[in-house]
C-alpha positions in Angstrom: 108.0 128.6 91.0 105.1 130.8 90.0 103.5 132.0 93.2 100.4 134.1 93.8 99.8 135.8 97.1 96.2 136.7 98.0 95.3 139.3 100.6 92.3 141.6 101.3 94.2 144.8 101.4 97.7 146.3 101.9 96.9 148.2 105.2 99.4 147.4 107.9 99.1 144.4 110.2 101.8 142.4 111.8 100.6 139.4 109.8 101.0 141.2 106.5 104.4 142.4 107.5 105.4 138.8 107.7 103.6 137.8 104.6 105.1 140.6 102.4 108.5 139.8 103.9 108.2 136.3 102.5 107.0 137.6 99.2 110.0 139.9 98.8 112.4 137.1 99.8 110.8 134.6 97.3 111.1 137.1 94.5 114.8 137.8 95.4 115.4 134.1 95.1 114.2 134.0 91.6 110.6 133.0 92.0 107.8 134.7 90.0 105.6 136.3 92.6 102.4 138.4 92.3 100.2 139.9 95.0 96.5 139.9 94.3 94.2 142.2 96.2 90.5 142.1 96.8 90.4 145.5 98.5 92.7 147.6 96.3 95.3 150.0 97.6 99.1 150.2 97.5 101.8 149.1 100.0 102.9 152.5 101.1 104.4 151.3 104.4 106.7 148.6 103.0 108.9 148.3 100.0 107.2 145.5 98.2 109.2 144.5 95.2 106.7 142.4 93.2 103.7 143.3 91.0 100.5 144.2 92.9 97.3 143.5 91.1 93.6 144.0 91.8 91.5 140.9 91.9 87.9 140.8 90.7 86.5 138.3 93.3 84.1 136.5 90.8 86.9 136.2 88.3 89.2 133.8 90.1 88.8 131.4 87.2 90.3 134.0 84.8 93.6 134.0 86.7 96.6 132.4 84.9 97.8 129.2 86.3 100.4 129.2 89.1 102.2 126.6 91.2 101.3 128.0 94.6 98.4 130.2 95.7 99.4 131.6 99.1 96.7 133.3 101.2 96.4 134.8 104.6 92.6 134.7 105.3 90.4 131.6 105.3 87.8 133.3 103.0 90.2 132.7 100.0 90.3 129.0 100.5 87.0 128.0 99.0 87.2 130.0 95.7 90.9 128.9 95.2 90.0 125.3 95.8 87.1 125.6 93.3 89.0 127.4 90.5 92.2 125.3 90.9 94.6 128.0 89.7 97.4 126.5 91.8 97.9 124.7 95.1 96.0 126.6 97.7 98.3 127.3 100.7 96.9 128.9 103.9 99.5 130.8 105.9 97.8 130.6 109.4 99.2 133.1 111.8 96.5 132.5 114.3 93.3 130.4 114.7 90.0 132.2 115.2 88.3 129.0 116.3 90.0 129.2 119.7 88.1 132.4 120.6 84.8 130.9 119.5 85.4 127.8 121.6 86.3 129.9 124.7 83.2 132.0 124.3 80.9 129.0 123.8 82.4 127.3 127.0 81.7 130.5 128.9 78.1 130.7 127.7 77.6 127.0 128.5 78.4 127.8 132.1 76.0 130.8 132.3 72.3 130.7 133.1 70.1 129.8 130.1 68.1 132.7 128.7 66.9 134.1 125.4 70.0 136.3 125.0 72.3 133.4 126.0 70.7 131.1 123.4 70.9 133.6 120.7 74.6 134.3 121.3 75.3 130.5 121.5 73.5 130.0 118.2 75.5 132.7 116.4 78.7 131.3 117.8 77.8 127.7 116.8 77.2 129.0 113.2 80.5 130.8 113.3 82.3 127.7 114.5 80.7 125.5 111.8 81.8 128.1 109.1 85.4 128.1 110.5 85.5 124.3 110.6 84.2 124.0 107.0 86.8 126.4 105.7 89.7 124.7 107.6 88.5 121.3 106.5 89.0 122.2 102.8 91.8 120.5 101.0 94.1 123.5 101.4 97.7 123.1 102.7 98.3 124.8 106.0 101.5 126.6 107.0 101.7 127.8 110.6 104.1 130.0 112.5 104.3 128.2 115.9 104.4 124.6 117.1 101.2 124.9 119.2 99.2 125.9 116.0 100.6 123.0 114.1 99.5 120.6 116.8 96.1 122.2 117.2 95.2 122.1 113.5 96.6 118.6 113.1 94.4 117.3 115.9 91.3 119.2 114.8 91.3 118.6 111.1 93.5 115.5 110.6 95.5 117.2 107.8 99.2 117.7 107.2 100.5 121.1 108.6 103.9 122.7 107.9 105.8 124.8 110.3 107.5 128.1 109.2 108.4 130.2 112.3 108.6 133.9 111.9 112.0 135.7 112.2 113.5 139.1 112.8 115.7 141.1 110.5 119.4 141.2 111.2 120.8 144.2 113.1 117.4 145.9 113.8 116.0 144.5 117.0 119.2 144.5 119.2 119.7 145.2 122.9 122.1 148.1 122.4 124.3 149.2 125.3 121.5 149.9 127.8 122.0 153.7 127.8 118.5 154.2 126.3 116.7 152.3 129.1 114.3 154.3 131.2 113.2 153.4 134.7 109.6 152.2 135.1 108.6 152.9 131.5 106.0 150.3 130.3 105.3 149.6 126.7 102.0 148.2 125.2 101.9 147.4 121.5 98.7 146.7 119.4 95.4 148.1 118.4 92.5 148.4 120.9 89.9 147.3 118.3 91.3 143.8 117.7 89.6 141.5 120.2 92.4 138.9 120.7 95.0 141.6 121.5 93.2 142.5 124.8 94.9 145.9 125.0 92.2 147.1 127.4 93.5 144.5 129.9 97.0 146.0 129.7 95.7 149.6 130.1 93.8 148.5 133.2 96.8 146.8 134.6 98.9 149.9 134.0 96.2 152.0 135.8 96.4 149.7 138.8 100.2 149.7 138.9 100.1 153.5 138.7 98.2 153.5 142.0 101.3 151.9 143.6 104.1 153.9 142.2 105.1 156.2 139.3 105.0 154.5 135.9 105.1 155.9 132.4 102.9 154.1 129.9 104.0 154.2 126.2 101.6 152.9 123.5 102.2 151.9 119.9 99.7 150.9 117.3 99.1 150.9 113.6 96.1 153.2 114.3 95.8 156.6 115.9 94.7 156.7 119.5 91.0 156.1 120.0 88.8 158.5 121.9 88.0 155.7 124.4 91.7 155.3 125.2 92.3 159.0 125.4 89.4 159.3 128.0 91.0 156.6 130.2 93.9 159.0 130.8 96.3 156.2 131.4 98.5 156.5 128.3 101.4 159.0 128.7 102.8 158.7 125.2 101.4 157.4 121.9 102.9 156.4 118.6 101.4 154.8 115.5 102.9 153.3 112.3 106.5 153.3 113.4 109.2 151.8 111.2 111.0 148.6 112.5 114.0 150.8 113.5 111.7 153.2 115.4 110.0 150.2 117.1 113.4 148.9 118.2 114.2 152.2 119.7 111.0 152.2 121.8 111.7 148.6 123.0 115.2 149.6 124.1 113.9 152.5 126.2 111.2 150.4 128.0 111.6 148.7 131.3 109.0 146.1 130.3 106.6 145.1 127.6 103.1 144.0 128.5 101.7 141.4 126.1 98.1 140.6 127.1 96.8 138.7 124.0 94.4 135.7 124.4 94.8 132.2 122.9 93.8 133.3 119.4 97.2 134.9 119.1 99.3 132.8 116.8 102.8 134.0 117.3 103.4 137.2 119.3 105.8 139.3 117.2 105.9 142.2 119.6 107.0 139.8 122.4 109.8 138.4 120.2 110.9 141.9 119.1 111.0 143.1 122.8 113.1 140.1 123.9 115.5 140.6 121.1 116.0 144.2 122.3 116.6 143.0 125.8 113.3 144.2 127.1 111.6 142.0 129.8 108.1 140.8 129.1 105.0 140.4 131.2 102.7 138.2 129.1 99.3 136.4 129.3 99.8 132.7 129.9 99.0 131.5 126.4 100.5 128.8 124.2 102.0 131.4 121.7 103.9 133.2 124.6 105.0 129.9 126.2 106.2 128.4 122.9 109.3 130.7 122.7 110.8 128.7 125.6 108.7 125.8 127.1 110.6 126.1 130.4 108.8 129.4 130.9 111.8 131.3 132.2 111.8 133.9 129.5 108.9 136.1 130.8 106.5 136.7 133.7 103.0 135.3 133.0 99.5 136.0 134.2 96.1 134.4 133.3 94.3 135.8 130.3 91.7 138.4 131.0 92.8 139.1 134.6 94.1 142.7 134.6 94.6 142.7 138.4 96.9 139.6 138.2 98.7 141.1 135.2 99.3 144.3 137.3 100.7 142.2 140.1 103.2 140.5 137.8 104.2 143.8 136.2 104.6 145.5 139.6 106.8 142.6 140.8 109.0 142.9 137.8 109.3 146.6 138.0 110.4 146.3 141.7 113.1 143.7 141.0 116.2 145.0 139.1 117.8 141.5 139.3 114.8 139.9 137.6 114.8 142.6 134.9 118.4 141.8 134.2 117.8 138.1 134.2 115.0 138.4 131.7 117.0 140.8 129.5 119.7 138.2 129.1 117.3 135.3 128.7 115.1 137.1 126.2 118.1 137.9 123.9 119.2 134.3 124.0 115.6 133.0 123.1 115.1 135.6 120.3 118.5 134.7 118.7 116.9 131.5 117.3 114.3 133.5 115.3 116.2 135.0 112.3 114.5 136.3 109.2 116.9 134.4 106.9 116.0 131.1 108.6 112.3 131.9 108.3 112.6 132.7 104.6 114.7 129.6 104.0 112.0 127.5 105.7 109.2 129.1 103.6 111.0 128.5 100.3 111.8 124.9 101.3 108.3 124.3 102.4 106.6 125.6 99.3 109.0 123.6 97.1 108.1 120.5 99.1 104.3 121.2 98.8 104.6 121.6 95.1 106.7 118.4 94.7 104.3 116.3 96.8 101.3 117.4 94.7 103.2 116.7 91.5 104.0 113.2 92.8 100.4 112.6 93.9 99.1 113.7 90.4 101.6 111.5 88.5 
């Protein structure tokens, strides 16, 4: 197959890590793959082994024909549907409409005022724009079952499932010798709303009032002045390699994963479990989806740092629960291999292409 991959830039995000991993795997399997960028740049944090081209946004119609046009942001859907250079396939690793719905519900319960009405109007407009883009005749691929069910219900369209996976031999539990006592890890940028890193920082501050805890932070960005002024973070790393990430997971007593329902998968949570690191997570569908029984992590309501702190403190004080979650996490993560994920992506794209060919015949 001839496959185009469209993305805004090559700066690091967890979503692009997954996307470029699929790109490399498809190329290794003999498919002709090209990355098209609207923001320019080069992939200097990952060994991408396919051509990378700059895309002139008004010039989509000048692109050569392809079988599949795979994109990661909804803004690509409309021009790709219009120019018809290949089957437009949206890799959805989260759904931004969830955040808008939650904020609208919160405002609906608040007293009516000019500020309230203005915010509601802006959110209504954003929700309409999201719904228009997702209602386009693009094919959707999602990374977790709850996203598949949500998009099917909301847009009455077929949705394919391609779960993410981890590389062999990288995220492993080791022998336990690296594990440090009461070292808490928080992964993610503070400036991405759905990650809710501020909740984790506040939870860590509250736990530190009870007993000694070391907070380690990892992000793709350097530490912000706001986080530095909080004085909660004891150690900070940014742009670590997968092997370096695994090392940090293995030394941590627990990972705090505070994302809200906009989160589509939860890669740091999966990586931590694979390394035998217990997780305290917000109670969201993406975190629950790893094991519907819910016995793979401690959970706390979204946006409640005090309850998140209580769950973290309870875990840190129970060595037996830490050991149980280490074993359970490794078992759960074992089902998410990168090879299985790449197999599913190739199989899904072939099916999408064949279904469209049959429909056109």
